[in-house]
TORGUTOR-975687 format. One line per field, with one value per residue (C-alpha): residue number from 0; residue in three letters; y, z, x. Coordinates in pm, 1 decimal. Example, Ala and Ser with C-alpha at 12.3 -4.5 7.8 and 13.67 -1.06 7.14 Angstrom:
2
vexti <- 0	1
vexlo <- ALA	SER
Y <- -450.0	-106.0
Z <- 780.0	714.0
X <- 1230.0	1367.0
REM end
This chain:
578
vexti <- 0	1	2	3	4	5	6	7	8	9	10	11	12	13	14	15	16	17	18	19	20	21	22	23	24	25	26	27	28	29	30	31	32	33	34	35	36	37	38	39	40	41	42	43	44	45	46	47	48	49	50	51	52	53	54	55	56	57	58	59	60	61	62	63	64	65	66	67	68	69	70	71	72	73	74	75	76	77	78	79	80	81	82	83	84	85	86	87	88	89	90	91	92	93	94	95	96	97	98	99	100	101	102	103	104	105	106	107	108	109	110	111	112	113	114	115	116	117	118	119	120	121	122	123	124	125	126	127	128	129	130	131	132	133	134	135	136	137	138	139	140	141	142	143	144	145	146	147	148	149	150	151	152	153	154	155	156	157	158	159	160	161	162	163	164	165	166	167	168	169	170	171	172	173	174	175	176	177	178	179	180	181	182	183	184	185	186	187	188	189	190	191	192	193	194	195	196	197	198	199	200	201	202	203	204	205	206	207	208	209	210	211	212	213	214	215	216	217	218	219	220	221	222	223	224	225	226	227	228	229	230	231	232	233	234	235	236	237	238	239	240	241	242	243	244	245	246	247	248	249	250	251	252	253	254	255	256	257	258	259	260	261	262	263	264	265	266	267	268	269	270	271	272	273	274	275	276	277	278	279	280	281	282	283	284	285	286	287	288	289	290	291	292	293	294	295	296	297	298	299	300	301	302	303	304	305	306	307	308	309	310	311	312	313	314	315	316	317	318	319	320	321	322	323	324	325	326	327	328	329	330	331	332	333	334	335	336	337	338	339	340	341	342	343	344	345	346	347	348	349	350	351	352	353	354	355	356	357	358	359	360	361	362	363	364	365	366	367	368	369	370	371	372	373	374	375	376	377	378	379	380	381	382	383	384	385	386	387	388	389	390	391	392	393	394	395	396	397	398	399	400	401	402	403	404	405	406	407	408	409	410	411	412	413	414	415	416	417	418	419	420	421	422	423	424	425	426	427	428	429	430	431	432	433	434	435	436	437	438	439	440	441	442	443	444	445	446	447	448	449	450	451	452	453	454	455	456	457	458	459	460	461	462	463	464	465	466	467	468	469	470	471	472	473	474	475	476	477	478	479	480	481	482	483	484	485	486	487	488	489	490	491	492	493	494	495	496	497	498	499	500	501	502	503	504	505	506	507	508	509	510	511	512	513	514	515	516	517	518	519	520	521	522	523	524	525	526	527	528	529	530	531	532	533	534	535	536	537	538	539	540	541	542	543	544	545	546	547	548	549	550	551	552	553	554	555	556	557	558	559	560	561	562	563	564	565	566	567	568	569	570	571	572	573	574	575	576	577
vexlo <- MET	VAL	LEU	SER	SER	PRO	ALA	VAL	ARG	PRO	GLY	ARG	LEU	ALA	ARG	GLY	VAL	ALA	LEU	VAL	ALA	ALA	GLY	ALA	LEU	ALA	ALA	GLY	ALA	LEU	ALA	GLY	CYS	ALA	GLY	LYS	ASN	GLN	VAL	PRO	SER	ILE	GLY	TYR	GLY	VAL	ASP	ALA	VAL	VAL	ALA	SER	TYR	ASN	GLY	GLY	THR	THR	LEU	GLY	ALA	SER	SER	GLY	ALA	ALA	ALA	VAL	PHE	PRO	ARG	VAL	LEU	THR	GLY	PHE	PHE	TYR	THR	GLY	PRO	ASP	GLY	GLN	GLN	VAL	ALA	ASP	THR	ASP	THR	GLY	THR	ALA	LYS	GLU	VAL	PRO	GLY	GLU	THR	GLN	THR	ILE	GLN	TYR	ARG	LEU	ASN	PRO	ASP	GLY	ILE	TRP	SER	ASP	GLY	THR	PRO	THR	ALA	CYS	ASP	ASP	LEU	VAL	LEU	ALA	TRP	ALA	ALA	ARG	GLY	GLY	ARG	PHE	THR	THR	PRO	GLY	PRO	GLY	GLY	PRO	VAL	PRO	LEU	PHE	GLY	THR	ALA	SER	THR	ALA	GLY	TYR	SER	ASP	ILE	GLU	ARG	VAL	GLU	CYS	GLN	PRO	GLY	SER	LYS	ASP	ALA	THR	VAL	SER	PHE	ARG	PRO	GLY	ARG	LYS	TYR	ALA	ALA	TRP	LYS	THR	LEU	PHE	ALA	ALA	GLY	GLU	LEU	MET	PRO	ALA	HIS	VAL	ALA	ALA	SER	ALA	ALA	ASN	VAL	SER	ASP	VAL	VAL	SER	ALA	VAL	GLN	GLY	GLY	GLU	PRO	GLY	ALA	VAL	GLU	ARG	ILE	ALA	ASP	PHE	TRP	ASN	ASN	GLY	TRP	THR	LEU	THR	PRO	GLY	LYS	LEU	ASP	ALA	SER	VAL	LEU	PRO	SER	SER	GLY	PRO	TYR	ARG	ILE	GLU	SER	PHE	THR	SER	ASP	ASP	GLY	LEU	VAL	LEU	VAL	LYS	ASN	GLU	LYS	TRP	TRP	GLY	ASN	ALA	ALA	LYS	THR	PRO	ARG	ILE	VAL	VAL	TRP	PRO	LYS	ASP	PHE	ASP	LEU	LYS	SER	LYS	LEU	SER	ASP	ASN	ALA	VAL	GLY	VAL	LEU	ASP	ILE	GLY	ALA	GLY	SER	LEU	ALA	ASP	ALA	GLU	LEU	GLY	GLY	PHE	SER	VAL	GLN	ASN	LEU	PRO	GLY	ARG	GLY	ALA	GLU	GLN	LEU	VAL	LEU	SER	THR	GLY	GLY	VAL	PHE	SER	SER	ALA	GLU	ALA	ARG	ARG	ALA	LEU	ALA	LEU	CYS	THR	PRO	ARG	GLN	ASP	LEU	TYR	ASP	LYS	LEU	GLY	HIS	PRO	ASP	PHE	GLU	ALA	SER	GLY	GLY	LEU	GLY	SER	GLY	PRO	LEU	ASN	SER	ARG	THR	LEU	GLN	GLN	ASP	SER	LEU	TYR	TYR	PRO	SER	VAL	THR	GLY	ALA	ALA	ASN	ARG	TYR	LEU	ASN	SER	ASP	VAL	ALA	ALA	ALA	GLN	GLN	ALA	LEU	GLY	ALA	ALA	ARG	VAL	GLN	ASN	PRO	THR	ILE	ARG	ILE	GLY	TYR	LEU	ALA	PRO	ASP	ALA	ARG	ARG	ALA	GLN	THR	VAL	GLN	LEU	ILE	ALA	ASP	ALA	CYS	ARG	PRO	ALA	GLY	ILE	THR	VAL	VAL	ASP	SER	GLY	GLY	PRO	ASP	PHE	ALA	PRO	ALA	GLN	LEU	ALA	GLU	GLY	ARG	VAL	ASP	ALA	LEU	LEU	GLY	GLY	THR	ALA	SER	LEU	PRO	GLY	PRO	SER	GLY	SER	LEU	PRO	GLY	VAL	ASP	ALA	ALA	ALA	ALA	LEU	ARG	GLY	GLY	GLN	GLY	LEU	ASN	PHE	GLY	ARG	PHE	ASP	ASN	PRO	ARG	TYR	ASP	ALA	ILE	SER	ASP	GLN	LEU	ALA	THR	GLU	GLU	ASN	SER	THR	THR	VAL	LEU	ASN	LEU	LEU	THR	GLU	GLN	GLU	ASN	LEU	LEU	TRP	ASN	GLU	MET	PRO	SER	ILE	PRO	LEU	LEU	ALA	THR	PRO	ARG	THR	ILE	ALA	PHE	GLY	ASP	GLY	MET	GLU	ASN	GLY	ILE	ALA	ASN	PRO	ALA	LYS	ALA	GLY	ALA	GLY	TRP	ASN	MET	ASP	ARG	TRP	VAL	LEU	GLN	ARG
Y <- 13719.0	13696.2	13555.8	13440.4	13440.7	13141.2	13213.7	13011.4	12634.8	12449.1	12336.2	12692.9	12767.9	12487.8	12602.9	12961.6	12852.5	12656.6	12985.3	13154.9	12888.8	12916.6	13288.5	13219.4	12980.7	13253.1	13512.4	13255.0	13218.7	13587.6	13625.6	13356.9	13573.3	13846.1	13605.3	13375.7	13006.2	12716.6	12565.8	12196.6	12105.6	12200.3	12142.5	12024.5	12065.8	11865.5	11778.9	11397.2	11159.7	10932.8	10591.4	10333.5	10326.2	10098.5	10317.0	10033.3	9939.2	10097.9	10263.7	10386.8	10516.3	10667.1	10852.1	11021.8	10811.7	10941.7	11285.3	11203.3	10931.0	11000.9	11061.2	10782.5	10497.6	10551.0	10389.2	10381.0	10686.3	10973.2	11210.3	11539.3	11910.5	11878.9	11556.0	11361.0	11055.4	11126.2	10883.5	10826.6	10676.9	10670.0	10385.8	10227.6	10223.2	10101.6	10020.1	9916.3	9637.7	9628.3	9316.2	9170.8	9143.1	9453.8	9377.6	9607.7	9551.6	9687.6	9721.9	9826.1	10051.6	9839.8	10050.2	10047.4	9927.5	9957.1	10149.8	9836.8	9735.0	9473.9	9526.2	9646.6	9369.1	9246.0	9060.9	9397.2	9402.2	9059.1	9160.0	9467.8	9250.7	8967.1	9214.1	9426.7	9180.7	9028.7	8673.8	8559.6	8498.5	8307.4	8175.0	8404.9	8396.3	8569.2	8426.6	8467.0	8737.5	8896.9	8815.5	9142.0	9461.4	9662.9	10014.6	9929.9	9669.0	9896.6	9796.4	9526.8	9289.1	9309.4	9166.6	8799.9	8738.6	8892.7	8713.8	8750.3	8541.7	8605.7	8882.2	8996.3	9345.0	9268.4	9191.9	9143.0	9210.1	9063.6	9183.9	8954.9	8903.2	9182.4	9402.1	9702.9	9917.5	10282.1	10406.7	10154.4	10420.9	10437.9	10097.9	10016.2	10384.9	10584.4	10452.3	10116.2	9932.6	9771.7	9590.3	9219.8	9097.0	9239.1	9078.1	8746.6	8747.1	8819.4	8546.2	8309.7	8236.9	8201.0	8458.5	8618.3	8514.9	8154.1	8185.2	8368.9	8158.4	7815.5	7965.1	7801.7	7896.3	7922.4	8117.7	8367.1	8417.7	8508.0	8742.5	8902.1	8933.6	9128.0	9339.6	9440.6	9513.0	9494.9	9854.8	10039.6	10354.8	10455.6	10732.7	10614.3	10254.0	10257.7	9929.5	10094.7	9723.8	9692.3	10036.2	10054.0	10340.4	10328.0	10702.5	10989.8	11015.8	10734.3	10752.4	10819.3	10854.5	10904.1	11051.5	11265.4	11550.3	11553.3	11450.9	11225.0	11279.4	11209.1	11215.2	11173.2	10797.2	10739.6	10432.2	10642.1	10612.0	10910.1	11275.7	11336.6	11511.1	11887.9	11943.2	11669.8	11668.6	11700.4	11705.5	11597.6	11749.6	11579.0	11725.0	11552.0	11724.8	12065.7	12244.6	12597.8	12561.0	12441.3	12729.4	12958.8	12790.8	12841.2	12476.4	12465.2	12576.0	12440.6	12421.9	12222.7	12239.0	12282.2	12651.8	12793.1	12496.5	12655.9	12943.9	13266.6	13091.2	13347.6	13310.6	13585.0	13499.3	13267.2	13303.8	13168.9	13023.6	12944.9	12721.8	12454.6	12105.0	11781.2	11644.3	11617.0	11777.6	11555.2	11399.8	11022.5	10864.9	10534.6	10295.6	10149.4	10283.7	10602.7	10591.6	10245.9	10381.7	10584.0	10826.1	10908.2	10983.9	11191.3	11391.1	11509.7	11609.7	11789.1	12017.4	12062.3	12405.6	12324.8	12645.8	12848.6	12619.1	12709.9	13072.7	13103.4	12829.3	12706.1	12985.6	13156.1	13434.9	13304.5	13329.5	13055.1	13128.4	12789.2	12429.0	12329.4	12561.1	12761.3	12640.6	12358.2	12014.9	11808.8	11482.0	11227.3	11083.6	11349.8	11666.0	12000.3	12039.6	11715.8	11748.2	11525.7	11700.8	11960.5	11720.8	11453.1	11632.4	11768.9	11541.7	11755.6	12067.2	11939.5	11937.9	12280.0	12469.4	12365.3	12252.5	12199.4	12085.9	11825.7	11707.5	11642.6	11457.0	11227.0	11171.5	11064.8	10829.7	10680.8	10663.1	10821.7	11104.7	11358.3	11197.9	11286.7	11274.8	11252.1	11401.1	11298.5	11454.9	11498.9	11800.7	12077.2	12213.0	12548.5	12519.4	12164.5	12290.5	12577.2	12319.8	12109.8	12423.7	12562.1	12214.7	12183.5	12534.6	12452.9	12115.0	12202.7	12326.6	11989.7	11812.3	11670.7	11730.9	11735.7	11687.5	11779.5	11462.6	11574.6	11504.9	11476.3	11110.1	11070.1	10816.1	10700.2	10365.7	10503.1	10545.5	10167.9	10101.0	10290.4	10542.0	10824.6	10843.8	11066.3	11152.2	11491.8	11467.6	11475.3	11205.9	10858.3	10997.7	11142.9	11407.1	11606.6	11610.0	11410.4	11335.4	11281.9	11356.8	10977.5	10957.1	10593.4	10633.0	10832.4	10560.7	10287.1	10443.7	10371.6	10028.0	9716.2	9547.3	9803.6	9913.9	10278.9	10227.8	10333.8	10400.2	10032.1	10141.4	9816.1	9857.4	9599.6	9854.5	10109.0	9848.1	9718.5	10083.6	10140.3	9834.8	9926.4	10293.7	10149.4	10028.4	10190.2	10404.1	10512.2	10852.5	10821.6	10507.5	10677.5	10975.9	10764.0	10556.0	10861.0	11003.6	10684.2	10656.6	11020.3	10964.9	10638.4	10800.7	11124.4	10871.8	10625.5	10914.4	10725.6	11061.1	11436.8	11616.9	11974.0	12146.4	12111.7	12106.5	12450.3	12414.6	12658.1	12593.6	12804.7	12816.6	12988.7	13299.6	13195.0	12873.1	12728.3	12475.9	12478.6	12383.1	12363.9	12030.3	12047.8	11672.4	11372.9	11383.8	11729.0	11994.4	11732.3	11567.9	11709.5	11764.1	11624.6	11938.6	12173.1	12449.8	12697.5	12996.6	13211.6
Z <- 10062.2	10419.7	10657.1	10994.7	11298.5	11485.6	11813.0	11979.7	11998.9	11704.9	11904.2	11966.9	11599.1	11480.1	11679.3	11586.7	11209.9	11287.6	11404.9	11091.3	10875.4	11051.6	10972.1	10610.5	10600.3	10704.0	10480.8	10191.6	10245.1	10225.3	9913.0	9750.0	9778.0	9583.4	9293.1	9388.8	9264.5	9409.8	9217.4	9122.9	9121.3	9376.5	9309.1	9594.8	9562.5	9824.6	9845.9	9899.0	9622.4	9505.0	9474.2	9633.2	9737.8	10038.5	10318.9	10524.7	10278.5	10300.7	9969.6	10061.2	10386.0	10274.5	9978.0	10186.1	10127.7	10461.2	10313.8	9986.2	10083.9	10435.5	10291.3	10035.4	10268.3	10607.9	10937.0	11300.5	11373.7	11172.5	11228.2	11336.3	11304.4	11643.5	11535.9	11751.8	11685.7	11633.0	11605.6	11278.9	11380.9	11020.5	10984.8	11308.7	11681.4	11878.3	12249.3	12513.3	12702.8	13091.2	13172.6	13258.6	12886.7	12660.7	12430.3	12173.7	12040.2	11685.8	11538.5	11173.5	11068.9	10947.6	10641.2	10552.7	10196.1	9959.2	9651.3	9439.6	9633.4	9869.1	10250.2	10469.3	10711.1	10976.8	10705.5	10646.3	10995.2	10980.9	10656.7	10817.1	11113.8	10905.6	10692.5	10969.8	11272.4	11145.2	11202.2	10852.0	10722.6	10457.9	10483.2	10370.6	10356.8	10689.0	10851.5	10829.9	10599.9	10632.4	10376.5	10380.0	10298.3	10591.7	10679.1	11060.8	11291.7	11581.8	11781.1	11533.7	11652.7	11998.9	11888.1	11971.5	11770.7	11572.1	11644.7	11318.6	11122.1	10753.4	10634.6	10991.5	11087.5	11440.5	11550.0	11886.0	11894.4	12186.9	12270.4	12402.3	12802.1	12950.7	12647.9	12697.3	12395.5	12488.4	12121.5	12010.6	11839.3	11578.3	11463.4	11192.5	11114.2	10791.4	10515.3	10691.6	10624.8	10267.3	10084.2	10194.8	9932.0	9647.7	9797.7	9839.4	9480.2	9351.8	9569.1	9468.2	9819.6	9933.0	10190.4	10388.3	10742.3	10646.8	10480.6	10772.7	11031.9	10861.2	10808.7	10476.8	10321.1	9958.5	10015.3	10261.1	10014.4	9735.9	9952.1	10071.6	9698.0	9609.7	9945.0	9857.0	9497.0	9390.6	9495.7	9330.6	9157.8	8827.9	8614.4	8298.5	8429.8	8669.3	8734.7	8910.9	9002.6	9261.2	9412.1	9586.9	9832.2	10198.1	10211.5	10067.3	9769.4	9548.4	9264.0	8909.2	8729.1	8756.7	8460.1	8402.3	8247.2	8466.0	8803.2	9064.0	9029.8	9310.6	9286.1	9505.2	9619.0	9537.6	9781.8	10066.4	10357.3	10562.1	10470.4	10115.1	10003.0	9945.5	9643.1	9359.0	9245.2	9399.7	9183.8	9375.1	9238.6	9418.5	9453.1	9124.5	8906.7	8905.4	9170.3	9080.9	8713.1	8854.8	9065.7	8773.9	8596.3	8867.2	8900.5	9266.0	9527.0	9840.3	9884.1	10150.7	10111.4	10322.3	10383.5	10137.4	9919.2	9626.9	9571.1	9451.2	9420.0	9380.8	9618.6	9546.0	9583.9	9884.8	10271.4	10364.8	10709.6	10776.0	11093.7	11253.2	11172.9	11370.0	11144.9	11249.3	10977.7	10985.6	10824.3	10829.2	10803.4	10661.4	10894.1	10614.6	10389.3	10501.9	10784.0	10897.9	11239.1	11512.3	11508.7	11137.8	11188.8	11490.4	11281.1	11046.1	11348.4	11510.4	11204.5	11125.1	11228.7	11377.7	11541.7	11232.4	11028.6	11268.2	11288.9	10901.6	10796.6	11101.4	11174.2	10859.6	10931.9	11272.9	11609.8	11862.6	12214.3	12330.8	12202.6	11836.3	11619.6	11921.9	11833.6	11721.1	11753.4	11991.8	11968.0	11690.3	11867.5	12103.1	12009.8	12153.2	12323.0	12507.3	12891.2	12894.2	12616.0	12839.8	13086.3	12864.2	12575.5	12728.6	12523.3	12208.1	12338.1	12220.1	11865.2	11875.7	11681.7	11407.4	11586.1	11321.6	11567.2	11739.1	11377.5	11288.3	11614.0	11549.1	11190.5	11326.7	11574.1	11276.0	11061.4	10792.5	10576.2	10378.9	10356.0	10062.7	10196.1	9941.4	10093.6	9898.3	9916.0	9676.6	9458.1	9361.6	9713.5	9771.6	10143.8	10161.0	9892.6	10113.0	10414.3	10236.2	10128.2	10485.8	10612.4	10328.9	10399.8	10779.4	10723.7	10453.4	10703.1	10882.6	10552.9	10491.9	10143.9	10137.0	9782.2	9714.1	9575.9	9547.6	9252.9	9119.8	9129.5	9478.9	9719.2	10051.2	9946.4	9783.3	10128.9	10194.5	9859.0	9923.3	9646.9	9901.3	10242.1	10410.5	10355.1	10422.6	10493.6	10761.8	11011.2	10881.6	10597.0	10440.2	10160.3	10268.1	10565.6	10841.1	11210.4	11467.1	11833.6	11924.7	11742.3	11643.6	11301.7	11456.6	11704.3	11436.3	11191.6	11420.4	11519.3	11378.5	11085.5	11000.8	10662.3	10753.2	10910.9	10572.0	10748.1	10863.7	11225.1	11446.9	11826.9	12054.9	12352.1	12156.9	12051.1	12414.6	12537.4	12241.8	12322.2	12705.7	12637.2	12433.0	12717.5	13032.2	13230.6	13535.5	13457.9	13644.3	13457.9	13125.3	13211.6	13293.9	12960.2	12746.9	12901.2	12829.6	12481.3	12407.9	12536.3	12338.2	12011.4	12033.7	12092.3	11806.3	11583.9	11321.4	11230.1	11291.4	11409.3	11283.1	11361.1	11348.2	10983.1	10899.2	10657.2	10447.6	10411.0	10174.0	10097.4	9804.8	9863.7	9901.8	10064.0	10333.9	10602.4	10524.4	10842.5	10868.7	10968.1	11006.9	11078.7	10844.6	10713.4	10581.8	10496.6	10301.5	10627.7	10594.4	10204.8	10194.0	10381.7	10143.5	9963.0	9725.8	9633.3	9325.7
X <- 9511.2	9455.3	9719.4	9631.5	9858.6	9790.4	9968.1	9689.3	9715.6	9561.8	9260.9	9153.3	9231.8	9021.9	8721.8	8787.3	8781.6	8483.3	8304.5	8428.0	8300.8	7960.1	7970.3	8068.7	7754.3	7521.5	7694.1	7679.6	7313.7	7257.6	7496.5	7293.8	7003.7	7212.6	7265.6	7556.4	7542.3	7690.6	7998.8	7918.5	8286.1	8582.2	8930.9	9142.3	9518.4	9708.2	10085.8	10008.4	10048.8	9782.4	9957.7	9735.1	9373.4	9468.8	9595.6	9714.7	9977.4	10326.9	10278.2	9933.8	10044.2	10364.5	10204.9	9914.6	9605.6	9479.0	9457.4	9289.3	9023.5	8893.5	8553.5	8581.6	8687.0	8527.9	8585.6	8482.5	8697.5	8854.3	9131.4	8983.0	9106.4	9307.8	9461.1	9223.9	9033.0	8661.4	8395.2	8212.5	7871.0	7758.6	8001.2	7896.5	7961.9	8275.9	8234.1	8505.1	8344.1	8442.9	8650.2	9000.0	9070.7	9043.6	8755.9	8579.6	8232.0	8213.4	7866.6	7845.5	7558.8	7263.1	7228.6	7591.5	7652.3	7944.0	7887.0	7889.5	7575.0	7755.4	7658.4	7945.2	8026.8	8258.2	8443.6	8607.4	8739.7	8886.9	9066.0	9219.8	9334.8	9467.8	9666.1	9793.1	9831.4	10150.8	10018.5	10088.2	10440.7	10631.9	10980.2	11250.6	11641.9	11672.6	11367.2	10990.2	10871.6	10529.8	10276.6	10102.3	10302.0	10162.4	10285.8	10244.5	10111.6	10070.9	9753.6	9651.5	9933.3	9809.0	9450.0	9421.4	9102.7	8813.3	8504.8	8278.0	8018.3	8065.8	7838.7	7733.1	7732.4	7874.1	8237.7	8397.9	8754.8	8968.3	9311.1	9579.9	9587.5	9776.4	9771.8	9525.8	9607.1	9535.8	9515.7	9253.0	9050.0	9322.9	9208.2	8969.1	8954.7	8915.7	9110.3	9200.6	8865.6	8896.0	8642.0	8669.5	8434.0	8654.5	8958.4	8776.9	8658.0	9004.6	9148.2	8911.4	8775.3	8441.3	8496.3	8779.6	8659.3	8671.6	9004.0	9163.1	8989.6	9097.4	9459.5	9477.3	9812.8	9701.6	9397.9	9586.2	9852.9	9616.2	9436.2	9765.0	9875.4	9556.2	9581.0	9932.0	9899.8	9533.5	9460.9	9746.7	9630.1	9797.2	9646.8	9480.1	9456.3	9158.2	8951.1	8660.3	8512.4	8784.7	8724.7	8395.7	8340.8	8211.1	8172.3	7995.5	8217.6	8339.9	8604.7	8489.1	8809.8	9193.1	9389.4	9688.0	9481.7	9195.7	9324.7	9132.4	8781.8	8552.4	8169.3	7864.9	7826.7	7466.1	7455.2	7579.9	7324.6	7433.0	7395.8	7467.3	7786.6	7694.0	7910.3	7856.0	8218.3	8556.6	8880.2	9185.6	9499.1	9807.5	10153.9	10276.7	10005.5	10199.4	9993.2	10142.1	9975.9	9640.7	9615.3	9703.4	9422.6	9189.3	9123.8	9181.7	8924.0	9105.3	9473.0	9666.1	10047.3	10369.1	10414.8	10666.1	10657.9	10518.0	10756.6	10574.9	10246.2	9950.4	9696.3	9468.1	9112.3	9185.0	9139.8	9505.6	9624.0	9957.0	9974.5	10193.3	10108.9	10094.2	10371.7	10737.7	10938.5	11257.3	11553.3	11498.7	11865.3	11966.5	12142.4	12343.4	12609.6	12768.5	12530.6	12612.8	12738.9	12560.9	12863.8	12828.7	12454.5	12537.3	12806.8	12526.8	12309.4	12570.0	12633.4	12262.3	12156.7	11822.2	11759.5	11855.6	11634.4	11329.6	11410.1	11404.7	11147.4	10965.5	10708.6	10613.3	10362.8	10282.3	10427.3	10351.1	10437.2	10417.5	10310.9	10325.4	10554.7	10709.8	11064.0	11278.1	11129.1	11310.4	11146.5	11048.5	10739.4	10632.5	10456.9	10525.8	10203.3	10231.7	10275.8	10568.5	10760.1	10933.0	11064.1	11203.3	11377.8	11683.7	11914.2	11823.8	11996.0	12350.6	12197.8	12057.0	12302.9	12581.3	12870.6	13157.4	13421.3	13193.5	13070.5	13439.8	13509.6	13206.6	13343.3	13669.5	13509.0	13317.8	13634.4	13448.4	13614.9	13465.6	13119.6	12855.0	12503.9	12230.8	11897.9	11587.2	11239.0	10952.3	11023.0	10931.8	10945.9	11095.8	11117.1	11253.2	11515.4	11617.9	11625.1	11887.8	12085.6	12107.7	12226.1	12474.8	12607.8	12653.1	12792.6	13046.8	13313.0	13289.0	13401.2	13043.4	12897.8	12535.1	12374.8	12006.8	11857.8	11491.6	11290.8	10944.2	10950.9	11113.9	10933.5	11028.3	11118.7	11433.7	11587.6	11532.9	11675.8	11993.9	11938.9	11958.8	12126.4	11857.9	11488.4	11328.8	10970.9	10699.7	10581.7	10632.1	10815.6	10496.3	10547.2	10223.4	9989.9	10106.0	10093.6	9810.3	9742.6	9799.4	10120.0	10095.5	10270.1	10561.4	10644.8	10596.2	10811.9	11114.4	11018.6	11208.8	11034.2	10762.3	10683.4	10690.6	11052.0	11234.6	11568.0	11562.7	11633.6	11641.0	11684.1	11538.7	11512.0	11335.1	11079.6	11045.2	10986.5	10733.0	10549.6	10512.5	10427.8	10128.4	9960.8	10112.6	9881.3	10107.3	10220.6	10547.1	10639.7	10550.7	10770.9	11069.2	11018.9	10998.1	11310.7	11480.8	11343.3	11442.4	11805.9	11840.3	11707.8	11941.4	12220.4	12144.9	12009.8	11792.4	11642.4	11681.1	11374.0	11379.2	11039.2	10652.5	10586.7	10427.4	10124.2	9941.2	9564.4	9370.2	8994.1	8869.6	8665.8	8289.6	8376.7	8161.2	8257.8	8621.6	8795.8	9179.3	9310.0	9688.5	9716.5	9726.7	9381.6	9434.6	9201.6	8988.7	8876.5	8530.2	8512.0	8154.4	8038.1	8222.7	8017.0	8158.0	7956.7	8064.6
REM end
């Protein structure tokens, strides 16, 4: 086993790994002459959960679809190894058109075709916008309720219209006047363009574009019902007819015994996948046993999460991730007051957690992983980070007296806090134990409520009081350079906001930051935002989630990606020589 020590920033690390991969490619070619053969199937173990094909739904986004399907459902951009948005010209091109109103011209690849033989079309963009724009609602007891169960409307809600002729390869996306959305490259990206023709067929409409443009309630409701539920994935209950692929791999099967099997998409128009078959082993498939059975060739997990896992035969890297390891707190029940939430934060030993769990086998002198994480929405290598996170200093070390005082102000006595996470996870279990030990003297009882069936929705349902996970409550790979998910997870009414935090001022700041270009204004807004969040305490940031990414000996083109796309971001380039 080889452990790297990424004291360099992830960008330099990724480029270094790319050079190593290139060297491995050359070495592999020589080794091939010495009698090594390419392995036809590679197992990919990742601590995400396969729950939905549709990464735009709350279920899909919060279970980690972005780490499982980046090369199955492609988009105009994908999340690269630095967490940045990278153009995917195999899907098509996206060009910002000069003008007073922000306008993006999208042109799908003329050769683009879904694996069921249906050409890709601008209809797919219209479906994504209709689902994620928040335009379509139905009456509810407390007011209008969104028809689509979307994870986030960020960016899509700023779009005023999508001009598209049904079946065309061209779409013009126009944003609302005065809204110049800076992170527009996060829209219509990998995992977000679902097959509109499948939704149209299921909803019994001629095409999605006409239904959306006409705004016919019945038709849109049927489309929404399928978009919400029709792409849910359950082992042994796969309907391949609704799962066409737009990437180099497609789903062949999904069972409890054989995992999620991806095979070459014969209709793919780009460079063919180098390995015919990838078997995805999600976290709930007992990754440790899969390692013991030699069923895994690539592993992407939280560092320290698999206690005593044997990684002989792998080249292993531990590195800081783009995800924010954090406690997401309920805003109801025992945590219905900000004072009660602050009490838990005041006794949580953030510095101690970082010292013991935050930098396994690496030392970062600056940037990601260089200390406790002091922001929920900013990453440690942001230029603004040092200037706006001063409010976090009060919550660095456990302060029992201050926690007791906050409990008194909240009029809460001897509370019991249930912390949930997807188990087994040795590092998160240790995190909960350290918090429990530190908070016990303050009269706070912390209970480990982690389990193999845990899902973030349990926080919203009141089954736990806090959730331990990554950015947007993901169990596995999370985070990206634009940070859109991190901001959305705190916004009122968003699917990813499992704690149900609702603060109009935060929402207004988030809205302005999404389009603000003046650096002084951004600095002031970020400072106000950080002060607000540390006062209201909807979550407690702990550290940049450390990741372990391991490639089997003989792997070519394995490049670590400690962001939400995970190590599988370029799985179609993997070659394993044995």
